[in-house]
N, C-alpha and C positions, 0 to 999 in steps of 0.2 A: 504494499500499500504506500502511496505517495505521502511523505511526511513534509510538513512546512514547519520550519523553525522560525519562531516569531517572537515579538515582544509587545507589550501593551502600547497603545497610542501610536502605532506604526501605520501610516496611510498605505504604504506599498503592501504591507501584510494583509490589510483589510481588502485592498483591491485585488490581490492575488486570490484570496479566499473567495471573493465574489465571482471572479472570472472562472474559477474551477467549478463553483456551483452552477454558474450559467452554462458551461459546456458539459456538465454532467459527469465530472471526474471526482471520485471519492478521494478523501484525504484525511489525514490526522494532523492536527495542529499541536505543536509542542512549544510552550512558552519558556524561553531560555532564562527568564528572570526568576522563575520559581523552580526550575528543574536544573540542579547543579551539574548533573551528568550531561545533560543536553548542552549546557553552556560550555562545558569543558570540551565536549565533542566538536562543537562549532569552532571554538577558538583553536583547537588542535588541528582542525582541517584547514586553518589559515584564514578563516573568514572574520571580518570585523564588522559586518552588517547583516541585517535581516531584511527581507525573508530569504531563507535558503531552502532549496527543494531537493529532497533526497528520496531515493527508492532504495531501501536498506541502507547500505553504507556508501552508495554511489550518488554523487552530486549530479543532478540531471540537466539543470539549465540555470540561466540567470533569470532574474525578474523580468527584464525586457524581452528576453526570448519566450518565456512562458506567456506573456501577455499577447503574443502574436499567434499563438497556437490554438488550433481547435482540438477537439477530443481525439480524433484519428491521429493527428500529427504528434500529440503528446504521448499517446499510447504507443505509437511506433518508436519514438525516441526512447521511451523507457525500455521497450523490448530490445532495441539495438544496443543499449548501454549496459543492460544487466544480463 
């Protein structure tokens, strides 16, 4: 399942969530401000901003890329990367 690492009051996180809902893609949101392991994971991956999009332990795309994709494109990308 697609995981979105987020934080509160993040406009891009909310926009990404709404985009995924609109295109019909299921996801799990993880708030890095309350989940220490998630925060450590994102920092350990070299990220300094959210949202970050992962399928398992694989970073699948940037926010800008995600916002241009439809369900079929995102599904294909996930299949190709995992």
